[in-house]
TIKE-642064 format. One record per atom (N, C-alpha, C, O, CB): residue in three letters; x, y, z. Coordinates in steps of 0.02 Angstrom, whole numbers, padded with zeros to 5 digits, always signed. Glycine has a CB too. Layout:
TIKE-642064
ALAXYZ/...
END
This chain:
TIKE-642064
MET+01726+05498+03812/MET+01776+05511+03763/MET+01812+05577+03775/MET+01870+05585+03759/MET+01745+05511+03695/THR+01776+05623+03803/THR+01806+05688+03816/THR+01863+05682+03866/THR+01913+05716+03860/THR+01753+05738+03841/GLY+01856+05639+03916/GLY+01908+05630+03966/GLY+01971+05602+03935/GLY+02026+05620+03956/GLY+01883+05583+04021/GLY+01965+05556+03886/GLY+02023+05528+03853/GLY+02060+05579+03811/GLY+02121+05579+03808/GLY+02004+05469+03811/ALA+02022+05623+03779/ALA+02053+05675+03738/ALA+02091+05724+03782/ALA+02144+05750+03761/ALA+02000+05712+03696/ALA+02066+05738+03842/ALA+02100+05784+03887/ALA+02166+05754+03910/ALA+02215+05791+03919/ALA+02055+05801+03947/GLN+02168+05689+03919/GLN+02229+05657+03940/GLN+02282+05659+03885/GLN+02341+05667+03899/GLN+02216+05585+03960/LYS+02260+05652+03823/LYS+02308+05656+03768/LYS+02338+05726+03764/LYS+02399+05733+03754/LYS+02274+05638+03700/GLY+02296+05777+03771/GLY+02320+05845+03770/GLY+02368+05859+03827/GLY+02418+05894+03818/GLY+02262+05894+03773/GLY+02355+05831+03885/GLY+02399+05841+03943/GLY+02467+05810+03932/GLY+02517+05839+03952/GLY+02367+05813+04005/SER+02469+05751+03901/SER+02533+05718+03890/SER+02573+05754+03836/SER+02634+05755+03839/SER+02522+05645+03871/ALA+02539+05783+03788/ALA+02574+05820+03735/ALA+02606+05883+03764/ALA+02661+05901+03745/ALA+02525+05839+03678/LYS+02572+05916+03810/LYS+02600+05976+03841/LYS+02660+05957+03884/LYS+02709+05994+03887/LYS+02547+06012+03884/ALA+02657+05901+03918/ALA+02712+05880+03960/ALA+02774+05865+03918/ALA+02830+05879+03939/ALA+02692+05818+04001/SER+02765+05837+03859/SER+02822+05822+03816/SER+02852+05886+03787/SER+02912+05888+03775/SER+02802+05774+03760/LYS+02811+05937+03776/LYS+02838+06001+03751/LYS+02881+06035+03803/LYS+02931+06066+03785/LYS+02781+06047+03731/LYS+02864+06029+03866/LYS+02905+06060+03918/LYS+02973+06027+03922/LYS+03022+06062+03936/LYS+02869+06055+03986/ALA+02978+05962+03910/ALA+03042+05928+03911/ALA+03086+05952+03852/ALA+03147+05952+03858/ALA+03032+05853+03908/VAL+03055+05970+03797/VAL+03091+05993+03738/VAL+03120+06063+03749/VAL+03170+06080+03717/VAL+03045+05993+03677/ASN+03091+06103+03794/ASN+03112+06172+03805/ASN+03179+06178+03842/ASN+03199+06233+03860/ASN+03060+06208+03842/LYS+03213+06123+03855/LYS+03277+06126+03888/LYS+03328+06157+03841/LYS+03338+06134+03785/LYS+03300+06055+03911/GLN+03361+06210+03865/GLN+03409+06245+03824/GLN+03477+06244+03858/GLN+03482+06245+03920/GLN+03387+06317+03811/LYS+03529+06243+03817/LYS+03597+06241+03843/LYS+03638+06295+03808/LYS+03643+06296+03747/LYS+03629+06171+03833/TYR+03668+06340+03848/TYR+03709+06394+03821/TYR+03780+06386+03849/TYR+03790+06362+03905/TYR+03680+06463+03840/THR+03829+06406+03809/THR+03899+06401+03829/THR+03932+06469+03822/THR+03924+06503+03771/THR+03936+06347+03788/ILE+03969+06489+03873/ILE+04009+06550+03870/ILE+04082+06529+03878/ILE+04102+06504+03930/ILE+03987+06601+03926/ASP+04121+06541+03825/ASP+04191+06522+03825/ASP+04233+06582+03847/ASP+04239+06631+03810/ASP+04214+06497+03755/ALA+04261+06578+03907/ALA+04302+06632+03934/ALA+04373+06609+03944/ALA+04406+06630+03992/ALA+04272+06658+04000/SER+04398+06566+03901/SER+04464+06536+03911/SER+04521+06586+03905/SER+04567+06585+03946/SER+04474+06479+03863/ALA+04520+06629+03854/ALA+04576+06676+03844/ALA+04583+06726+03901/ALA+04638+06731+03929/ALA+04567+06714+03778/PRO+04530+06762+03921/PRO+04539+06810+03977/PRO+04548+06776+04044/PRO+04579+06804+04089/PRO+04479+06856+03980/SER+04523+06715+04052/SER+04531+06680+04116/SER+04602+06656+04125/SER+04628+06656+04181/SER+04483+06621+04120/GLN+04635+06637+04071/GLN+04705+06616+04076/GLN+04750+06674+04093/GLN+04803+06665+04123/GLN+04727+06583+04012/ASP+04730+06735+04072/ASP+04768+06794+04088/ASP+04748+06825+04155/ASP+04772+06878+04174/ASP+04759+06846+04033/LYS+04705+06791+04192/LYS+04681+06812+04258/LYS+04643+06878+04257/LYS+04644+06915+04306/LYS+04740+06817+04306/ILE+04610+06894+04202/ILE+04569+06954+04197/ILE+04496+06938+04214/ILE+04464+06973+04252/ILE+04574+06986+04127/PHE+04470+06884+04185/PHE+04401+06863+04196/PHE+04401+06802+04242/PHE+04434+06752+04227/PHE+04365+06846+04128/ASP+04365+06806+04297/ASP+04361+06751+04345/ASP+04297+06712+04331/ASP+04242+06733+04351/ASP+04362+06777+04418/SER+04303+06655+04296/SER+04244+06616+04279/SER+04211+06585+04340/SER+04151+06569+04338/SER+04262+06562+04229/ALA+04248+06576+04394/ALA+04219+06548+04455/ALA+04173+06598+04489/ALA+04128+06578+04526/ALA+04275+06526+04502/ALA+04185+06662+04478/ALA+04144+06713+04510/ALA+04083+06732+04469/ALA+04042+06773+04491/ALA+04186+06775+04523/PHE+04076+06704+04410/PHE+04020+06721+04366/PHE+03955+06695+04396/PHE+03946+06635+04405/PHE+04031+06691+04295/VAL+03910+06741+04411/VAL+03844+06724+04438/VAL+03791+06761+04398/VAL+03805+06811+04365/VAL+03839+06742+04513/MET+03731+06735+04400/MET+03675+06765+04364/MET+03620+06782+04414/MET+03612+06749+04465/MET+03648+06718+04309/LYS+03583+06833+04398/LYS+03527+06854+04439/LYS+03465+06850+04395/LYS+03457+06890+04348/LYS+03537+06926+04469/ILE+03421+06803+04411/ILE+03360+06794+04372/ILE+03301+06800+04420/ILE+03299+06768+04473/ILE+03359+06725+04335/ASN+03252+06841+04400/ASN+03193+06854+04441/ASN+03211+06880+04511/ASN+03178+06863+04560/ASN+03151+06790+04447/GLY+03264+06919+04515/GLY+03284+06949+04578/GLY+03319+06901+04626/GLY+03328+06917+04684/GLY+03224+06977+04612/ARG+03338+06843+04602/ARG+03370+06794+04644/ARG+03440+06780+04618/ARG+03449+06760+04560/ARG+03329+06728+04647/THR+03490+06790+04660/THR+03559+06778+04640/THR+03582+06713+04672/THR+03580+06706+04733/THR+03604+06836+04661/GLY+03605+06667+04632/GLY+03633+06605+04658/GLY+03583+06556+04686/GLY+03602+06500+04703/GLY+03682+06621+04710/GLN+03519+06574+04692/GLN+03468+06530+04718/GLN+03421+06510+04663/GLN+03360+06519+04668/GLN+03430+06564+04776/LEU+03448+06483+04610/LEU+03409+06469+04551/LEU+03376+06400+04554/LEU+03328+06388+04518/LEU+03452+06474+04490/GLY+03401+06356+04595/GLY+03370+06291+04604/GLY+03367+06251+04540/GLY+03418+06241+04507/GLY+03301+06298+04632/ASP+03308+06227+04523/ASP+03299+06185+04464/ASP+03289+06226+04401/ASP+03288+06198+04346/ASP+03240+06138+04474/ILE+03281+06290+04407/ILE+03267+06333+04349/ILE+03328+06335+04303/ILE+03323+06322+04243/ILE+03247+06403+04371/VAL+03385+06353+04331/VAL+03447+06361+04293/VAL+03504+06327+04330/VAL+03510+06334+04390/VAL+03462+06437+04281/THR+03545+06291+04293/THR+03605+06261+04322/THR+03665+06289+04285/THR+03667+06293+04224/THR+03603+06184+04318/ILE+03715+06309+04325/ILE+03777+06336+04297/ILE+03833+06288+04315/ILE+03843+06271+04373/ILE+03792+06408+04325/SER+03869+06266+04264/SER+03926+06222+04276/SER+03987+06252+04242/SER+03983+06282+04189/SER+03912+06150+04250/ARG+04043+06242+04274/ARG+04106+06269+04248/ARG+04154+06212+04236/ARG+04160+06167+04277/ARG+04137+06321+04297/SER+04189+06214+04180/SER+04238+06163+04165/SER+04308+06190+04179/SER+04317+06250+04191/SER+04232+06140+04092/GLU+04357+06145+04178/GLU+04425+06166+04193/GLU+04455+06209+04138/GLU+04503+06245+04150/GLU+04467+06105+04204/ASP+04428+06206+04078/ASP+04454+06247+04023/ASP+04417+06314+04019/ASP+04416+06346+03966/ASP+04448+06210+03956/HIS+04388+06336+04075/HIS+04356+06401+04083/HIS+04296+06411+04037/HIS+04285+06466+04012/HIS+04406+06456+04071/LYS+04258+06359+04026/LYS+04195+06365+03990/LYS+04138+06360+04040/LYS+04136+06316+04082/LYS+04189+06310+03934/ILE+04091+06407+04034/ILE+04034+06409+04078/ILE+03974+06383+04039/ILE+03958+06409+03986/ILE+04021+06481+04106/THR+03941+06331+04065/THR+03883+06302+04033/THR+03821+06318+04074/THR+03819+06302+04133/THR+03891+06227+04022/ILE+03772+06349+04042/ILE+03710+06366+04076/ILE+03655+06324+04045/ILE+03644+06328+03984/ILE+03694+06443+04070/THR+03620+06285+04086/THR+03566+06242+04062/THR+03502+06265+04095/THR+03498+06270+04156/THR+03581+06168+04078/THR+03451+06278+04054/THR+03386+06298+04080/THR+03336+06243+04067/THR+03339+06209+04015/THR+03362+06365+04048/THR+03291+06233+04114/THR+03241+06181+04105/THR+03171+06211+04099/THR+03140+06205+04046/THR+03242+06131+04164/SER+03147+06243+04150/SER+03080+06270+04147/SER+03078+06344+04131/SER+03029+06368+04102/SER+03044+06257+04213/HIS+03130+06380+04147/HIS+03133+06452+04134/HIS+03166+06462+04066/HIS+03226+06451+04059/HIS+03171+06490+04191/VAL+03128+06482+04017/VAL+03155+06489+03950/VAL+03172+06562+03938/VAL+03129+06606+03944/VAL+03104+06464+03898/PHE+03234+06575+03920/PHE+03254+06642+03901/PHE+03300+06637+03841/PHE+03329+06585+03827/PHE+03289+06679+03960/SER+03307+06693+03807/SER+03342+06693+03743/SER+03418+06695+03752/SER+03444+06709+03806/SER+03319+06751+03701/LYS+03452+06681+03696/LYS+03524+06685+03695/LYS+03547+06757+03705/LYS+03598+06770+03736/LYS+03552+06656+03630/ARG+03508+06803+03679/ARG+03523+06874+03686/ARG+03523+06895+03760/ARG+03563+06937+03780/ARG+03472+06917+03646/TYR+03479+06865+03800/TYR+03477+06880+03871/TYR+03541+06855+03905/TYR+03565+06886+03953/TYR+03415+06848+03903/MET+03568+06800+03881/MET+03632+06774+03908/MET+03687+06825+03895/MET+03730+06836+03938/MET+03649+06706+03877/LYS+03688+06855+03835/LYS+03738+06905+03819/LYS+03730+06965+03864/LYS+03779+06993+03887/LYS+03732+06926+03745/TYR+03668+06986+03876/TYR+03654+07042+03920/TYR+03680+07029+03991/TYR+03712+07072+04021/TYR+03578+07057+03922/LEU+03667+06969+04017/LEU+03690+06953+04085/LEU+03766+06950+04089/LEU+03795+06971+04140/LEU+03660+06886+04107/THR+03798+06926+04037/THR+03871+06922+04036/THR+03901+06993+04034/THR+03949+07007+04070/THR+03895+06881+03975/LYS+03873+07036+03992/LYS+03897+07105+03988/LYS+03886+07142+04054/LYS+03927+07182+04074/LYS+03863+07142+03930/LYS+03830+07128+04086/LYS+03815+07160+04150/LYS+03865+07138+04203/LYS+03887+07179+04244/LYS+03743+07142+04172/PHE+03883+07074+04204/PHE+03933+07048+04250/PHE+04001+07082+04238/PHE+04035+07101+04286/PHE+03939+06972+04244/MET+04020+07088+04175/MET+04084+07119+04159/MET+04084+07193+04178/MET+04136+07219+04199/MET+04099+07111+04084/LYS+04028+07227+04170/LYS+04023+07297+04189/LYS+04031+07306+04265/LYS+04063+07353+04287/LYS+03956+07327+04166/GLN+04001+07261+04304/GLN+04006+07265+04376/GLN+04078+07254+04400/GLN+04099+07283+04450/GLN+03960+07213+04408/HIS+04115+07213+04364/HIS+04184+07199+04383/HIS+04235+07244+04347/HIS+04295+07233+04351/HIS+04201+07126+04369/ARG+04209+07294+04311/ARG+04249+07345+04277/ARG+04299+07315+04227/ARG+04356+07338+04223/ARG+04286+07387+04328/ILE+04278+07265+04191/ILE+04320+07236+04138/ILE+04288+07243+04070/ILE+04313+07216+04021/ILE+04335+07163+04153/ARG+04234+07279+04067/ARG+04197+07288+04004/ARG+04236+07330+03954/ARG+04224+07324+03894/ARG+04130+07321+04018/ASP+04283+07371+03977/ASP+04322+07413+03932/ASP+04372+07373+03890/ASP+04394+07396+03838/ASP+04358+07465+03971/TRP+04391+07313+03914/TRP+04442+07273+03880/TRP+04414+07211+03846/TRP+04445+07183+03801/TRP+04495+07253+03928/LEU+04355+07190+03867/LEU+04327+07127+03842/LEU+04261+07139+03807/LEU+04225+07187+03821/LEU+04318+07077+03898/ARG+04244+07094+03761/ARG+04180+07097+03727/ARG+04152+07026+03721/ARG+04189+06977+03727/ARG+04187+07130+03657/VAL+04088+07021+03709/VAL+04054+06956+03703/VAL+04035+06948+03630/VAL+04000+06990+03601/VAL+03991+06951+03750/VAL+04057+06892+03599/VAL+04046+06880+03528/VAL+04011+06812+03520/VAL+04031+06763+03552/VAL+04113+06881+03488/ALA+03960+06810+03478/ALA+03925+06747+03464/ALA+03967+06707+03414/ALA+03986+06733+03361/ALA+03853+06760+03435/THR+03982+06645+03431/THR+04021+06603+03387/THR+03981+06545+03358/THR+04000+06516+03307/THR+04081+06576+03423/ASP+03925+06529+03390/ASP+03884+06473+03369/ASP+03812+06490+03387/ASP+03798+06543+03416/ASP+03907+06406+03402/SER+03766+06446+03371/SER+03696+06460+03385/SER+03681+06462+03460/SER+03634+06496+03481/SER+03652+06408+03352/ASN+03720+06427+03501/ASN+03710+06428+03574/ASN+03774+06441+03611/ASN+03781+06421+03669/ASN+03680+06363+03597/THR+03822+06475+03579/THR+03887+06485+03610/THR+03909+06558+03604/THR+03902+06589+03551/THR+03940+06439+03579/TYR+03935+06584+03658/TYR+03967+06650+03658/TYR+04039+06641+03678/TYR+04057+06595+03714/TYR+03930+06699+03707/GLN+04081+06686+03654/GLN+04151+06686+03672/GLN+04170+06756+03697/GLN+04150+06806+03667/GLN+04196+06664+03613/ILE+04207+06759+03751/ILE+04230+06822+03777/ILE+04299+06835+03748/ILE+04346+06795+03758/ILE+04231+06823+03856/ARG+04306+06890+03713/ARG+04368+06907+03678/ARG+04392+06976+03699/ARG+04355+07016+03726/ARG+04359+06903+03602/TYR+04456+06987+03685/TYR+04484+07054+03695/TYR+04464+07099+03637/TYR+04454+07075+03581/TYR+04561+07051+03703/PHE+04457+07164+03650/PHE+04450+07211+03595/PHE+04515+07212+03556/PHE+04569+07206+03586/PHE+04431+07282+03622/ASN+04511+07220+03491/ASN+04571+07222+03450/ASN+04597+07293+03447/ASN+04582+07331+03402/ASN+04555+07195+03378/ILE+04637+07311+03497/ILE+04663+07379+03504/ILE+04727+07388+03463/ILE+04743+07445+03445/ILE+04675+07395+03578/SER+04763+07336+03450/SER+04827+07342+03416/SER+04820+07373+03346/SER+04865+07410+03325/SER+04861+07274+03410/ASN+04766+07360+03311/ASN+04756+07389+03244/ASN+04747+07465+03249/ASN+04772+07501+03207/ASN+04696+07358+03210/ASP+04712+07489+03300/ASP+04702+07560+03308/ASP+04768+07595+03324/ASP+04779+07651+03300/ASP+04652+07573+03363/VAL+04810+07564+03364/VAL+04874+07594+03382/VAL+04919+07597+03320/VAL+04954+07647+03311/VAL+04907+07554+03439/GLU+04920+07545+03279/GLU+04961+07544+03219/GLU+04938+07597+03169/GLU+04980+07628+03136/GLU+04959+07476+03187/GLU+04873+07609+03163/GLU+04848+07660+03118/GLU+04868+07729+03140/GLU+04883+07772+03098/GLU+04773+07655+03112/GLU+04868+07742+03205/GLU+04888+07807+03231/GLU+04962+07819+03221/GLU+04982+07876+03207/GLU+04872+07812+03306/GLU+05004+07767+03226/GLU+05076+07774+03216/GLU+05093+07788+03144/GLU+05141+07823+03129/GLU+05112+07711+03240/GLU+05053+07760+03097/GLU+05066+07770+03025/GLU+05052+07841+03004/GLU+05084+07866+02958/GLU+05025+07722+02984/GLU+05005+07875+03036/GLU+04988+07943+03017/GLU+05037+07990+03043/GLU+05030+08051+03033/GLU+04920+07961+03042/
END
């Protein structure tokens, strides 16, 4: 009987791993259309490996400049996705003009800083 119970536990663990699949989306449509953010050049470095992620992480890009990151066995948080995006923007020296904003539970959007309000306030004074 003990052998049968071990098999049940093993199958339950296998089904939990399938549930851990996560999908994150980074919408970079506005800056990409203005040719500031290159969504095709967006790469991630996980565990010291750049671009050689294999089955751990898949990155797909759509024509409307949305980057979809799907993880299967390597589970990381949405906050880590924001960190990697900000790090990429810092390396390409576009962090001064763009910011990463959460729009949904699994979606980030890259937006411009709202500088026009600051300029209007300075002109009024």
